[in-house]
N, C-alpha and C positions, 0 to 999 in steps of 0.2 A: 652838450654834456661833455665834460673833460674825459678823454680816453686814458685809461690806465692799464698796465699789464699786471694782472693778478699774481699772487705769490707762486702758484703752480706754473703759470705761464713764464714767469721770470726764471724759475728753475729749469724749465724746458729750454728756454733760450740759452741759458748758460751751458746746458748740456750739448745743444746743437753746435754752439760756437766752439766748445772745447773739442768736440768730435772732429769738426772741420779743421781745427788747428792740428790735431793729432794726425789726421790724414795728410795734411799738407807738409808738415815738418820734415819727414824723411826724404821727400823728393823736391823740396823747394829749391829752385835755382839749378836743378840738376840738368845734365845733358846740354850744356851750352855749345854753341858753334865754336870750333877750334880756330879762332882768329890768331894770326901772328903779325901784330902791327909793328913790331920793333919797339922803338922808343915811345913811351907814353909820357906826355907832358901835361900834368894836371893843371887845368885852367877853368875859369868861369865859376859860377856860383856853386857848382857841385864838386869843385876841386878838393875840398876837405874830405868828402866822402870817398873820392878816388884815392887819396893819400891814406885814409884809414884802412882801405882795402889792400894796401901794399902795392898800389898802381897795377892791379890785375883783377881779373874777375874772381872774386872770393866768395865761397859759400858761407863763410862764417858770419858775416853781417846779416844777410837775409834770414838765416836760420836762428841766429841769436834773437832777432826781432820777433820771429815766430814764437820762440820760447817766451818772450815777454808777453806776447798775446795770450799764451796759456796761463801765465801768471796773472794777467788781467782778468781772465775768466775765474781764476781762483779767488782773486780779491772780490769779484762780484758775488761769488758763492759765500764768502765770509760775511759780506754785507747782509746777505739774505739770512744767514744764521743769526747774526747779531740783531738784525732788525727785520723780522719776518713780516713784511708788509708789501703792498703793491708798489710797483715802480711807475713813475710817470712815463708817458710815451717818449718824451725828450731824452730821458736817461737811457731807455732801452735803445733808442736810435743811436745815441752817442756811443754806446758800448759796441754795437755792430759796426759802426763806422771806424771806431778805433781799432778793432780787431782786423777789419778789412784793410785798413791802411798799414798796419804792422805786417800783414802777410804780403801785400802787393807793392807798397811804395819803396822799401829798401832795395829790392832786386831791380825794380824798374829804374829808379833814379841812379843806381850804380852803373847799369849798362848805358844809360843816357849820358852820364858823366864821363864814362870811358870813351864813348863815341865822340863826345865834345873834345876830349883830350887827345884824340888821334885823327881820324878822318871819317867822313860820313859813311863810308862803305865798311867800317868796322863796327862790331858790337851792335848789329842791327839784324833785321830780317829782310829778305829780298822783297817780300810782298809789301811791307810798310815802306821800305825804301823806294820802291818803284811808285807807290801811290804818292809819296812826297814829291818825287820827281814830276809826276803828273800834275800835282798841284802847282809846282813851280812853272811848268809849261803853261798852265791855264792863266796864271798871273801875268805871264808874258804874252797872253792872247794867242797861244799856240795850241794845236790840237794834240792831246796825248795819244789818241788812237791813230794807228798807222805810223807812229813816230819810231825812229831808229834809236834804240837805247844802247847800241854797241859802243858808243863813246860818251856815255852820260856819267860814268862813274860806277854804274851798276855792274858793269863787267868786272870791275876790280873786287866786288863782293865775292864772286864765285871762286876766286883763286885763294881767298882767305888771308893772303899776305899783302894784298893791295897791288900786286903786280898786274901787268896787262898781258893777257894770253890770247893769241890769235885763234888758238883751238877753242877757247871758251867763246870768243866772239862768233865763231862759225857754228858751234854745236848747241849753245844754250839758247833754246827757242824763245825763252822769256824776254830776251833782249830785242826781239822783233815784234812783240805784241804787248798790249796793255789789256789784261783780262778782266779788269774791274769795272763795275758799273759807274755811271756818272756821279752818283752821290758821293762815292769815295773821293773822286777828283775835286769836287766842289768843297767838301769838308776839309780835305788836305790844303787846298788853296787858302781857305779862311784860317786854318790853324797855323800855316806857315808865316802868317803875319805877326805871330808872337815873337818875342826876342829869343835868341838862342840861349841855352839848349832846350828850352821848354817848348819849342816848335816841333820837337820830336813827336811823331804821331802816337807813340806809346804812352805819353803823358795823358793824351785824350782817352786812350783805351782804359787807363787806370781810373780816370774820373767816371767813365761810363760804367765800369764795374761797380763803383760805389753808388752811382745813381740808380742801379737796379733795385736798391732798397726802397727808394721813393716810388718807383714804378710798381713794386709789389704792394706797397701801402695804399696805392691809388685804387685797389680793388675794395669791394665790400667784404665784410666778414669779420670774425674775431681777430682782434689785434694780435693775440698770442700766435696764431697760425700765420697770419700775414707777415709778421716780423721775422718769424723763424724761417719761412720760405724765402723771404727777402735776404736773410743771412746766407741761405744756401746759394742763391743766385750770385751774391757778392763774393763769397769765400770758397766756392767749390774749386777743386784743384785745376780744372781746365781754365776757368776764368782767371785764377791767380797766375798760372803759367802764361796765359795769353798776354797778360799785361806786359811782362818784362821781355817775353820772347818775341812779341810783335805779331801775333795772329789777330787779324783785323776784323773780328766778328762782333766785338762788344757793342759798338754803336747801333748796328743793325738789330742785334738782339734786344737792346734797350728800347728801340722804337717798336719792335714787335710786341714786347710785353706791354708797353704803354698803349698800343693800339687796342689790344684786347681789354685793358683796364678801362679805357675811355668808352669803348663800345658797351661794356657792362654797365656803365653809368649813363648810357644813351646819348653820349656826345658823339654822334655818328660822323659828323663832318670832320672833326678833329681826329677821330679814330681812323678814318679812311686816309686822311693826309699822313698820319703817322705810319700806317702800313705802307703807303707809297714810299715814304722815306726809307723804311726798312728794306724794301725791294731794291730801291736805287743804290743802297749800300752793299747788298749781298744777294746773290741770285737765289739762295736757299729760301729766303723769305717769300719768294713768289709762290711756293707750294702752299703757303697759308691763305692765299687769296680766295680760292673757291670755298674753303671752310669758313673763312671770315665773312664772306658775302652771304652764305647760307645762314650763318648765325644771326646776322642782322635781319635777314628776312623772317626767320622764325621768331624773332622778338616782337613781331607784330608792328613793324614800322609802317608808317604811312607813305604814300607816294612822294610827297615833297621831301620827307626825310631821306628816302632812298636816292632821290635826285640830287640832293645836296651832298650826300656822301659820295655818290658817283662823280659828281663834278669836282669835289675836293680832291679825290684820288687822281682823276685824269689831269687836273690842273697842275698838281705837284709833279707828276710824271712828265707832262709836256714841258713845263718850265725848265726842268733839270735835264731832260734827255734830248729834246728837240734840237737845241743848238749844236750838239755833237752829231746828231743824225744829219742835220743840214750840212755841217762842215765836212763830213766824210762818211756817208752811209755805208759804203763798202768796207772802209777801215773799221767802222764801229762793229759791223757784223763779223768781220774776220777775227777781230780781237776778242770780243766778248762771247760770241756764240760758237763759231767754228773752232777757234783755238781753245777756248775754255772747256769745250766738251770733248774734243778729240785729239789734241796735240800733246798733252802732257804725257810723260812717261808713266806707266802703270805703277802706282805707289800704294802702300798700305796693306790692310788686312781684309779687304772686301772680296767680292766675287771675282773681280778681274785678277787679283793676285792669286786667288785659289786656282783659277784656270791656268795661270802661268805655272804654278808649282806642280799641278797635275799633268802638265804637258799638253793641255787642250789648246793653249795659245803659245806660240813659239817662244816669245820673250817679252820683256816689259816695254819694248818699243813697237810691238806688232799692232795690227789693227784689232779693234775690240768692238763688238756689235752693240754698243750702248743704246742706239736708237731703237733697234729691234727689241731689246730687253725692256725698254721703257714701254713700248707699245703692247708687248705680250704680257707684262707683269705689273708694272707700276700704274698704268692707266686703268686696267680693270680693278686693281686694289683700291685706288683712289676713288673710283666711281662707286664701289661698294661702300666705302667709308662715308661718302657723301650721302648715299641712299640711307644708310643706317642713321646718320645725323638727321636727315629729313623726317624719318619716321618717329623720332623722339625729340621732344622740345628742349631737353636739357642743354644749356649753353656750353657746359664743359666738354661735350662731345666734339665741338669744333676744334678745340686745342688738342684733344686726345687723337682725333683723326689726323690732324696735322703732324703730330709726333710720329705716328705709325707710318704715314705716307713719306715724310722726309727721311726717316730712318731707312726705309726700304730703298728709296732713291739713292741715298748715299751708299748703301751696300752694293748696289748693282753698278755704281759709277766707275769710271776709269781710275779715279783717285779716291781713296778713302783714308784720310788722315784721322788719327785717333781723336783729335780735338773736335772733329765734326760732331761728336756725340753730345756736345753742349747744346745743339739745336733741338734734338728730340727731348733732351732733359729739360730744357727751358719750356718746351711745349707741355710737358707733363706737369711742371710746376704751375703753368698758367691754367691747366685743366683743374687742378686742385683749388686754385684761387677762385676760379669761376664757379666750381661746385659749391663752395662755401657761400658765395654771395649771389648766386643766380636767383634765389627766391626773392630777395630784396630788389634785384635788378628788374624783375618782371613787374614790380609794383609801380615802375615809372621813376622819373627823376626825383632826387632828394629835395625836400623843401628848402627853400632859400632862407 
């Protein structure tokens, strides 16, 4: 049967999209890093966009395109008034993708073009830049873990003007560590094979944002709700900012949503492999593992199904992580676990910053008892959430438990960036999607 979006659902979708545009518009492209590159020489396929922006980072183009997205929502509303009838699934998807592109693509392509017109350490983010460098090292069959990045070009990023500073080389701890899991390195290596400037990792992040809609539609449930929640995943302000700013969570979040969607359809092997991919891309996804495993168990899976799911999960982890562990186990641990959990300067608005502001901790470079807080608060909370999930069979409790658990873990962490909230938000969206389709999921696989 052909899926259609009813008139009420179409109005709801237009309203959700317009609200997201209105939220994004005032802040779109704001607070960029203050790079001072000197001469900008527009070149490459994005040179016309750079020239249109006056050879500088300009808020006018991204915000004008956001306003066009609002007008597009208005045009969709006019269509509904003139022809009050159901929309086809394809038309509704096209509307969400168009709005998502208008919100994310102009700002992302502008900074990519500016970077291509200057040097790789300008108009980028240090995390995505270092991941790209890690991908380059992998292509050269070198190990990014334990590598010295003090003369890689990354050190020029931190001065903002491209100069070399010995003070930066000595004090910037990121130049001596690679804090990202192997999935990021492998993805970057594959993406770096594309022609410049589209080998910039932020182009991939943009595409992953758009693919969130497909992941949301992979759940069961009413089309109107799935597509509206998919629009939220694509166009929420954190996702929009992450694309152009270079916050590298999008691919891991996409794999996480897809993992729960596949599990809800009883594709347990593929679901487990997708969750493994999410973990290999971002450590936060590891919090979902116990909730996800318990969800599969409560779905009444048979022994062979559990075995296949476990083998798929372990196989993906092994294939991607073992080569790096074998190449340098100490370097891998030092970079991803020890450095990632305890070396960063205290940043953000979480418990660590509160303790600094109240004088309990001396300063933002002081020691912080993260491990103790995990044992005393996060472990008991997560255990209680898993127990609550075990007592009730509803599938949505797995995603809800993950949201609460990861939110608290972020709050007590040494670093709490505001964009981290996209993780519990995504978990909440997954919970709603599971709640809508869980009754059908328990009936078994859909007929072919």
